[in-house]
N, C-alpha and C positions, 0 to 999 in steps of 0.2 A: 083713507091713507093713499097718498100719491106716490107712485114709483117714478122717479125722474128718468130712469133708463128706458121705461116702456111708455111713460105718459099715461098709465092706467090708474084710475081711482078705484079703491076698494072700500066699501063701507064697513067700519068696525065700530060698533056701538058699545057703550058701557051704560047699561040701563039702571044700574044701582047708584050711580054717582054723577051728579050734575057738577062738572068740573069747571064751570064758567068762572073765570078770573081767579082760579086757585094758584098755588105755588107750583113751580116745575123745576125738577132737577134730574140729571142723567146719572145713573149709577155706573160703577166701573165695568159692569157686564153689558152696558148699553141699554138696559131697561130705563124707562122714563117714569119717575114717580110724580104723580099729581096729588097734592093734598089740599083740602079745603075747596071752596067754591061757593056757588050761589047760596044765598041765605045763610052764610056762616056755617056751612056743614062741617062736621068732624070727620067725614069720610076721607079715606086715602086709597089710591089705586096705583098699580104698576102696569105699564104696557111692555110686553116682551116682544121684541122685534123678530125673535126666532120662531115664535108660534103665532104671531099676530093676535094675541089674546090679552085681555085685561084681567088682572088678578087683584082681588081685594086684599088690602093691607089692614092692619089693626087701626082702629079709630084714634084720632088725636084726643088729647084731654080737653082741648078747647076748640070750638068751631072757629073757622078762619075764612076770610074773604079778602082778596087783594093782599095776601101775605107773600113773603119772599122765602124761597127754599134754596139751600146750597148743599151740593154733594160734598162730603168731607173725604179726606184721604183714606180713611179706614173703611169706606163703603157705607157709612151712615149718612143721614140727612139732617141738616139743621133747618128749622123754620122759625119765623118770628113775626109778630104783630099781625095786622089785618083786622078787619071788622070781626068782632066776636072774641078774638084773642089779642086785643089791642095791646095789652101790657105784658104779654108772656112770650116765652120762647120754649121750644121743645126740640128733642132730638130723637130720631127714629133709628133703630138698628134692627137687623134681620133677626137677631136673637131675642131682643127685649121689647120690640115695638116702640111706641112713643112714650117718652118720659119728659116731664117738665124740668126745665133748667131753672131752679129756684133762685140761683144767683144772678139772674138777668131780670131786671125790672125795667120794662120799656116805657113805663108811665112818664118819666121825665122827658123822653124823646117826644112823646105825644104832646106834652105841654110846651114844647119849644115853639117860638113864633113860626107861623106858617099855617097852611090849610091842608087838610087831609094828610097829616103827618103819619097816619097809620097805613099809608099807601106804599106798597112794593118798595121797601128800602133797597138801596144799591149796596150789595154785599158780595165780597169775593174772598177766596182763600188766599192769604198773604204768604210770602216766602218763608216766614218764620213759623207757619202752621196755625197762626191765629186767623180770625176773620176780621176783615176791615169793612167798616160801615162808612160809606162816603156820601150819604145823602138819602133822600132829598132834603132832609132837615139841614139847617146851616151847620150844626155841630156834627163833626165826624168822630167815630169811636172805634176802639178795639173790642173785639168779642172773643171769648173762648167758649168752646162747647164741650169741654171735658169736665168730669165731676158734676158739680151743680151749675157750672157756667159762670161767666163774669162779663161785665160791661164796664169799660174804662174810657174816659174822655181822651182822645188822641192828642189834644193840644192844638188842633187846627180846625178851621171852619171853611165853608164854601166861600170863595172870594167874591167880593163885591155884591151887587144886587142880583144874584143869580140863584134861582131856586130850581134845581134840576129835576123836579117832578115832571114826568112825561118827557124828559130828555133821554138821550141815548148815552150809553157808556160801554167801553171795551177795554179789556186788559191787553193792551197792544204789544207789550213786551214783558219780560220778567219783572214783576213788581211795579209796573207802570200802567196807569189808567188814563184814558181820555174820556172826558165828560163833555158833551156838546148839546146845545139846545136846551129846551125846557122852558121854564117860566122866567120872566125878567125880574119878578119880585114875588113876595108872598101875598100880594094883593089879589083877591079873587076877581075873575073876569065878570063884568057886569051881566053878560049873557049866559054865564054858566058858573055857578058859585063854586064848583069844584076845580076850576082851572084859572090860571092867571094869564097875563099877556105873554106871548111867545118871545123868545130871545134867540139871538144868534151867537151868544157868548160861548166860549169853550175854555177849558182849563185841564191841566194834567195833575195827577197825584202820584208821587213816587213813594211807594210803601216798602222799599227794600231795607229800610232801617226802622228802628223803633219809633222815630219821629217822622211822620209823613211830611213830604215837601210838596206844597201846592204852588203851581205856577200857571199864570194866565197864558193862554195860547191865542193866536190870531182868531178873530171872529169869522164865522161862516158868512157867506154872501146872503143867506136867507135865514130869517128867523123860523124856528120850527118847534112844534110839539108833536109828540107821537111818532117821531122818526125812529129808525132802527140802525144799529151799527153792525157792520160786517168787516172782518179783517181779511184782507186779500193776501195771497202768497207773497207778494212783494213787501209785506209788512205795513202797507198803507191801510188806513181805516176809511171805509165807505160809509157815509151817512146818507140814508135813502128814505124818502117819504116825509110825512109830517105836514102840518099846516101852520099858517101864521095866526089864525084866529084863536087857536087854543080851544075850539069847540069840539066836544065829543060827538060821535055819531053824526058828523057834519063835514062836508068837503069844502066849506068856505075857506078860502085862502090856501088851498092845497099847493104844496111845493112839489113840482114834478121833476125838478132838476136835482140829481144826486150831487153830493160834493165829496171829494177825496182828500184826506189829510195825510201829509207826508211826515212821519215822525223825525226824519233827519232835518228837513228844512223847516218843519212846523208850519208849513203853508197849506192852504186849501186851493183846490181847483175844481171847476164845474165840469160835469160829464153830461153825456147824452140824456135827454129827458125821458121820463116814463110817459105812457099815454093814459094810465089809470091812476087816480089818487090812491095813496096808501096812508091812512091816518089811524085813528083810534082802533085798536084791535088788529092792526096789520102786523105782519111778520116779515123778516128777511133773514135768509141763511145762505152760507156759502155751500155749494154742492161739490162733490168730489171731482166733477169735470171742470171745476174752476169758474163756472158761471154762478151768478147770484140769483136766487129765487126770491122774489118779493110778491107777497100775496095777501089776500084777505082785507079786512077792514069793515067797520060798521057793526052790524048785527042789531039794528033797531027797527028793521022793516021799512026803511026808506031808501032814497036814491044813493045814500052813502054806504049802503051794503055792497060789498064787492066779493062775490063768491068765486073769484078767479085768481090767477097769479100771472106774473110775467117773468121772463128770464132775461137777465142783463149780462151781456158779455163785456167784461172790462176792456179798456182801450189797449192795454199792453198785450192783448191777444190778437191785435190787428197790426198790419204794416201801415206806414204813412199813407199809402195809396188806397187804403180801405180794404185791402185783401187780408185774408186770415194769415197771421204770422205762423211761421214754422215753430212748433212747440217741442221742447225736449220730451223725452219719454223715459219713464222709470220702468225698466223691464223686470226687475226683480228686487223685492224687499221682503223682510220677514213679516209674518202676520202678527207677531207680538214681540215686545221687548221688555226688559226689566229696567229698573231705575239705575242710572249711572253706568249702563252697559254700552258697549259699542256694537255696531251691527253693519253688515255688508249690504251695499246697494249697487246694483248694476243699472246704468242709465246712460243717456247720451253723453259723450265726452264734453268737457268744458263747462259743466254746470258751476255756477258761482255762488249759489245759496241753496240750502235745504231748509224749507219752512215747515214747521210742525204746527198745525192748527187743530184745536180740539173740537170734536163734534159736540153739538150742544142743543139745549132746549131753550125756548124763549116765550115770554109772555109780557105784554104791556111794556115793550121796549127794554125789558129787564132780561139779561142773559148772564146768569152767574157761572155757567159752565165754560163759556168761550174764553180762550186764551191763545196766545201766539208765542212761539219760540223760533229762533234761528239757530239751528244745531251746528256745532263745529264739525268739520269733516276734512278728510284728506283724500285726494284722488291718487291712489297708489299706482294706477296705470290707466291709460285712456278708457274712460267709461266704467272704471271699477273704483268704488268709493268706500271708505270706512267712516261711518258717521257716529258721533258721540252723543248718547242720550244724556239728559240732565241728571245730576246726581241727587237732586232735592225733590222728594215726592210731593212737597207742597208747591213746587213750581211746575214740574211735569206730572200733573195729577193723574191718578189712575183712570182709565177709561179708553175710549176710542179716539184716535187722532188721525188727521190726514197729513201725509208727507208729500210735499210738492218739491220738485226740482225747478230752480229758477235760473235763467240765463242772464248774461250781462245786459241784454236789451230789455229785460223785465218779463219776457215771455215765460210762461210756466207750464208744467206738465199737468196731466190728469193725476189725481192723487192716488197713492197707495194707502189703504186704510190699515192702521197698525194699532193694536191694543197695547196700552201700557199696563202691565200687570206685575206688581212686585213679587207675586208668587211664582212667576215664570222667569225670574231673574237668575242668571248665572252669577254666582258669587265667588270671590276669592279673598282669602284672609291676607291682610297686609303682614308681611314677615317682620316688620319693624327694623330697627337699625341692627346691622350685622357686623361682626368683627372677626377677622381671620388673619393668620400670619402668612407672610409670603413663603412660598416653597414648602408649605405644609398642606396636606389634604384638607379639603373643606367640603361640607355637605349641608344642604338645606332642603327640607321638604316643603313644597308649595301645596296648599290645601284649597281646592276649588270644588264647588258643588253645582250641579245642574238640576233643573226641575225634575222631580221624580228620580233623583239620583242617577240620571242618565250619564252616558259616557262623555268625557271631556277631553280636550286636547290642550296641552300646555305649551307655552312659548315664553321666551324672555329676551330682553334687549338690555344693553348697557351694563352687562355683568362684568365683574373684574376679569382681566385677561387670564385665560386658563380654565375658566369655569363654563359649564354648559348645562342645559336643562334637558331631561328626558321627557319627550312630548307625551308619552303614555303615562308614566308614573308621577311626573311633576317634581322629580328629585333633581336638584341642582348639585352637581358634584364636579370634582377636578382639583387641580393644584394651582392656586393663583401664583403668577410669575412676576407681577409688578405691584409695587407698593403704591398706596394712594387712596383717596376717597372717591368712590364711584357713587355720586349722588343721584344719578338718573337710572339706577337699576330698576327694571320694570318687568313684572311677571303678568301674564295674561292667560285666561282660561276661557275656552269657547266650547259650546255644544253644537257648533255648526250653524247656529242661528244668531245668537248674541254672544258678546264677549265682555268679560269683566277683567279689569286691570288694577294693579296696585303698584305704586312707585315707592321705593325705599332707598336707603343709603347703605352701602357695603364698604367698610373700611378695611383695607389690607395693610397690616402693620409690618414693620421689619421682623426678621425671624425671632422667635422666642428663644431666649438664652436660658438654658436650664443647667445650672451648676450646683451640685449638692455635695458638700464636703461634710459628711457625717462625722468622720474623724480624719486626721491627717496621718495616714500610715506612711506616706511618702510625699515628696514634693511634686508628684506627677501633675502636669497641667499648670504649674506655677513657676514663676521666676522669682527666686529669693535674692534679695539684695542686702548689702550691709551686714549687720549682725543677726539677721533673721535666720531661723533654723526650724526644723521639724523634729520634735522629740516626744516619744511616748504618745503618739496620736494627737499632739497639740502643736499648733503653729505658734512658735515663740518669736515675737517680733524683736524683742531685745532681751539679753540675759540680765540677771539681777546684779548688774554692776553699773557704775556711773559712766556718763558721756558716751552713750550708745545711740545708734540710729539704724533702723532697718525697715524694709518694705517687702511686700509680696504682691505680685500682679499676675493675672492670667497671661499665659504665654501667647494665646491667640487673641488679637484685638477683636472687639465687637463693634460693628457699624452702629452709629447713632444718628440716623436721619431725622428730619423734622417729624415730630409726632411720636417719637419713641417713648414708651412707658416701661417701667421696671419696678420690681418689688424684691427687696433683699432682707434677709434675716441672718443674724449671727450672734453667737454667744461669746462674751469677752470676760477677761479677768485681769484686774490690775492690782498690784500690791507694792507698797513702798512705806518707808519710815519717814516721819516728819512730813515735809511737803512732797517727798517722793519724786518720781519722774514728772515730766511735763505733759504726758498724755499720749493719745493715739488718734488716728483719723481713719474714717472710711472714705475712700478716694476713687473718683473717676477722672482719668486724665488722658489727653490725646497726644502723648509724646511717645515714649518707648516703655517696654516692660521693665527696663533697668532703672527707671526714674527713682531718685532718692534725694530728699531734701535735707536741710540743715538739722543738726542734732540740737539737743537742749530745748530752748524755747521755740525752736522751729518745728518740733514734733515730727521730724523727718519729712515734713510737708513744705516748709518754707522754700520758695524758689521754684517750685514745680508749676510751670505755666500751663495754660489750656487745661484747667482742672476745676473740679468741684469737690469740696471735702466737707464731711461732717466730723467735727472734732469732739473728742471726749477729753476735756482739758482739766488737769488736776493741779494746776499751778496758776497763781495770780501774776499776770504780767501785762504790760501795756494797758490796753483798755478792757482787760478781762474784768467781769463783774465779781468773780470770786475764784476760789481754787477747786470748784466742783461744778462745772457747767458744760453744757453742750452748745456748740456754735456752728454756724454755716459759713464756709469760707470759699473764695474763688481765686484762681490764678496764682496760687502760691503765696498769698498774702495772709498772714496769721492775725493781723490786727489792722483796722477794726473788722468786726464781724458783720455779716448781713443781718443776723439775728442770733440771739442767745436765749437759753432757758436753763434753769437750775433744777436737777432732779430732787426728789424728796428723800433720797438716800445717798450715802457716800459711795461713789463709783470706784474708789480706790481702797475698798475695805478687804480685798483679798478674796471676795466671793464672786461667783459667776453671775452675770446679769445678761439680759437679752435686749438687743436693739433691732428695730426695723427701719429701713429707709425705703420709702415709696415715692415714685415720681410718676405723675400723670402728664403724659406728653400733650394731649389735646388742650389741656388747660394750663400747661406750664407751671404746675404746682408741685412742690416738694413737701413731703410730710415725714416727720421723724417721730418714732414711738419708742418708749423704753419702759421696761419693767424690772423690778428687783428679782433676782433669781433666774432660773432656767424655765422658759415657758414657750409654748407654741400658740398661745392665744394672744393675739394682738389687742391692745387696749382700744376702746372705742374712740378715744380722743388723743390726737397727737400732742407731744410736748412742744413741737415746733412745726410751724407751717410757713412756707415761703412761696409767695405767688410771683407771677411775671418772671419766672426763671427759665429762660430758654436754653435747655441743656445742649442742643445741637450747636448753638452759636458759641457756647463756652468751651466745649471740648473738641 
């Protein structure tokens, strides 16, 4: 083991497990799992960086050699194919060891055109949680590792005559992969039956949706096999090493010049050359200090064996005159974060990008751990930043990441290493949509939890005017003073390390009007007009004589701003001989409490402008459908109606009946309900529904 900080090598052997060309994956706690290896072994081991010890893991069901392993978001490991386990896939968990995924049959992949199709497939965790298989076979697939597993053709293939076996690949942004180099075709190399002619072709794969999108990228200047990809903090991808000959254990045609791909321009540029070839069995990794370590290669006992490494300093860390650039410094950052949380960073003022690059394990140009994110942030004051972690665990996968600060010139800091751990997440429950009335007390409790149920501090922004949050208890309280919809209300909970937030909508409605006339012992609160009176606890609109008209309104007007809703219930009784009287109306009007319309067919409503009425009509006149109907009217016009309906009983039978009138302001919908007799239970279905009725514009 080599320590880049000290330059010291320490020999750490694993005498029980020959891991030569096995699969490699890094667990969320930083341990590296190696499964399979020389002579299709079933052995698995884990290296713990905290103790510098190898630990035996349970054996696989099938021996494997040149297999690919992928760390999954729940801490388990997926592995597939390789010599010995050519047609099978397995999943390891700490609790259950290795289990075959019987729903995945790799045999059709091995049968696809090509050579050595059982060789280290290119597989990554996709944003939707599935696994994406992008080569080296022409056919690309979706995989799942839950239950018994599954394999489904993705619908796309590798473009053109490009066979990316021994090529490099990197998940250079959320759900986007760059594949570069490899073989030009599936035709074996005459000098080595396991390889083909090298290529300089490159392409990208976008796996952010269910259908991958494959697009050709400009070609590199050099054809390469056995190269490695490294993502730099600028977001650019460095392809380093490889040869043009495609020969294993051989430095013929070595490419010493690295090339750098820019994802914005999609162009390549050449960088300073290496002095030592890096071909088959070589490695390249980004170090926390921002340099790239490139080392190894060979292992056949000849001149192509390279038991050393070189450090490459990328050009953005130099000034134009060749002197070292001034680099930003991250002074403080948390040691861990949860998924979707925000966290505070103290660093050099003026940083333009925070890059998050996952620490990874690599073998045979395959690195299933490596991924890059550019995290959103706000510089709240000079050198003080609030950085937002990604909310998707399949994008910001659990494990150790390197946080780099990048300036406008491209110079970047030494990394702060941060562990992404869902168990360490501060969480806050989204309150959902809230509704309160203006000038009435309102209360809402915010629920946030810190790891280990530690203490949290609460804050809020965008609340309705008059409301505030208690930082200690998380209770929002107060009296809202302004009506409206506050769609950017945001509550946050922090444990001092990370912060979780939730955004919701809080609607403040006009004041709730509560009027309850159980009986009419007097006319208090009412304006009685025409022949209306109060008698024996009953509001009598008209006496039992002909040609009468009367009305009763609240003495105090009620504001009806946009969005107002109401619900009203009342019991009525009408009695008459023959056709009887013409009926009655439930009325909202924007005139005066003394309003009174025409008698007779006017139902004491006709002529009252700026009004909405629900009529209970007991006479056939004009466009009336019959002498027993309910209708919706506006602006004092009794015919025609906006809509009508006929009850199943006679409203003028002298008995008491119950009517409800409900108006939903946000949807501009009026609903009318009626039942025979006296009831407090509203029917499930209205007898009338009128949509697109803007009450505020009518009254």
